[in-house]
N, C-alpha and C positions, 0 to 999 in steps of 0.2 A: 418650952421652946413656942408653944404656942402662945401664950403672956407675950413671950418676948416680939413675936411677929406685928402681933395687934400694937404695942406700944409703938414700933416703927410707924406701922399703918396710919396711926393717929396720930402721930409726932407729925408727919410728912403729909398729910389731908390736906389740913391749911393751905399751903405751898400749892398743892394740884389745884384747888377750889379757885386761890385768887391768884394763880401767875397769870400773866400779862405780856405780851409780847414787847420787847422794846421799839424805840423809835426805831432806830435804823435799821431793822428788818423791812418795819412796816413803810418806810422812805424807798425802799428798792424797788414795792411794789409798783408796775406800771399797768394801767388798764387802756383797753382797746375798745377806743370811743372816737373814731374820727369825724365823728358828727359835731365835736367840741374841739375849739381852739386849746392851743396850747396853754394859755392864760386861765381859761376855764378849768383845764383838768386840775391844774395846780391848787385850786379852788376847792375842785372835789378831793383831794390828795388831803388837803388841810384840815378838812371835814373829817377823815377817815383818820388820820393820825390822833385827834383829840378820842376820837370814839373808841380806837383801838387798845390807848394806852391813858386813862384821863390823868391817871397820879403822875405819871409821867412827864405830859404834858406841863403839868404843873410848872417846870422850869422856866417856861415863856410866859405863863402868865406874874408869876413872882414881880417881875418890874413896874407892872401895874399898879401893884398891891403897896409898892412901896411909894411911888408918885402919886397914890390916891392920900395915903398918909400924911406926906408933905402937904398937898393941896389944902387940905382939911385942918391942918396946924398952922400954915401961914395965914390962912383967912378962911374966915366962915364964906364969904361969897355972898352974891344977892338971891333971893327966892327966883325960882323960875316957873315954868309949866309944862306941863304935856297934855295934848288933847285925847280923849281916849273915846272911841266912837264905838257905842254899843247900838242894838237892833233889837226892838221888841215886837212880835205878834200881836197887836191888838185888833179885838174881833171890833170887825165891819169897817176896820180901817187898812188893814192888812200889816205890811212890814214900816215900820217905825224908825227912824234913827233917829238917836241921840247924840250928841258931842257934850261929852263930861271934860273939865277943868281939873287937872289934878296939880297941886301946887307941891314943889320940893325944893329944900336947898342941893346944889348940884353937888357942892363938894361932899357933904354928908351922904348924899344919895350913892354918888361913886363910891365912896369907902364901904357902904352899907352893901353894896350890888358885887363888890371884889370880892368882899370877904364870905358874902353866901356862895360864890364861887370855887374859892379854895375848899369850903367846908364840904361841897356836893363832889367835887375832881377827887379828893382824898378818900371819899368813900364810896365811889363809883367802881363797879365791875365794867371790866373790859365788853364793848357792845360789839354788835355785828358790824361789818364790814359793808358800804353801801356800793351797789353793783349801778354804773352809769347806765341810763337809760334814752334813749335818743326819744321816746314819745313826752317823755317830761321835759326834755329839752325843747323839744317842738314849742311847749305850752310856754314854758318860760319866755321863749323868743317870741311868741304872740304877745305878751304883755309887756317885754319890754321893747317891742317896738312902738306898741300902744303909748304907754306912757312917755316914751323916746319923743313923740311926736305931741307930747304936751309937757313940753321941757322939764321932764324927768320930774314931774311933782309925785312923791312915793303916795301910792295909794293900792292897796290889795283889789281895788273892784274895776274890773273894765268898763270902757264905754259901751262896750255892750252888755253889759250887766253881771258879768260873770265874776266868778270869785276863784282864790287858788283851785279848790277842788271840783269845779266846773272845768276849768281849763284842762287839769291836768286828766282828769275822768275821759276828756272828749280828746286829748292826742293820747293815752295810754290805756285802752279801754281796759286791760287786764288788771288795773292796780283798784281797789277796793276804796281808798280814800288816799289825798296827798295834800300837800300846805306847801308854803312858798315863807322865805326871807328876805326883804327888800334892805339894801344896803348902800351908803355913799360916803366916801372917805375922799380925805385931801389930796392933793398931787403924787405925794411920794408913799401912797398907803400899797401895802403888802398882802397877799391873800391873807396871811396869818395874822396881821393886824384887824383886818375884816372880821375874820374869824372870831378873835379876840374881844371884839368891839361888840359883837353879837352875843358872846356868852356873858360878858358881865352885864350887859342887857340894864344899863342904868336908866332910869325914868321911864323904864316901861313896865307898867304893872301884870303882875305875873310871869315877868321873866320868860315872856312866850318865844322870843327868838332863840333864845338858852335852849329853853325845852325843844323845838324845832331839831335845834343839832344833835341834840342828845334823846332823843323819842329813841327807845329801842324796838320799837315797832316798825319802823320804816326798812324797806328793803331795797329800793333803788333812790337815786340820785341823780339831778343834772345841775349845772349853774351855767348861768348866761350874764356876760359880761356887754355891758350896755354902751359902754363907750366914757369919754372924759367930757363932764358937762357941768357948766356952773363949777368951775374949778374944783370938780370932785369926781373920783370913780365911780360909775355907778352898777349895782351888781342883783342879781336875784338867784336866791338859791331855792332849790327846788325838789319836794321830797315825795314818795308814795311808797304806799304799800302795796305788793301785790295781793292779790285775791287767793285766798288758803287754798283753793282746789287747784289753781295754775301752779302755784309755789308747789306743790305734792309731784304736778307733772314735768317739774323741770323747765317751764316756759318763762320767759325774761320778765 
């Protein structure tokens, strides 16, 4: 009898460990966040959808795989490049900025990026849901207003010298650290298309946007819609991790 019970336990243990919520149940979740517009809440919802069930979210990503394969097979495309800005602390000179040019074939890069995303989502467990946070939203809005006044040239550094972590900790002191994603996409772009674009992260060294969305350390989130400029929708996704001592007391 004992052996039979042990057999049943270990047979169903993997199901218990790897069970993930279905997207329909997540889709019904409503967040109380009247400081964000409905459009912005839709972006938060989409981020939580992929975190809640990465494997089931694959159904939305697969069409991009097929398109990437077709583009690669139809033509190699011309070489393109991305600029990577790195910062170094040099004795006697302080912080030094250096911009590196990284060349790549866009079709080949897209196919490689989407293929690595598929592998990652297949293996990922369900992640914690992120709660909307007003302080993080205010940090996003501050930066959105800043770069919005400069024709939405995407940069993480504010005109006051601040970085995402600085702004998030300024407006949400209970956060241990934070980060942000910047995105822009054409006239018909939906929240889902923008999230998938950032998950694929083609041409971005280290897939840093993808890592932000799928970072298990985050506890809170806010999204700021910067409006339609230069024929593109402009977005800021901001993330924060609450300090552990405050998480224990149930503070936001």
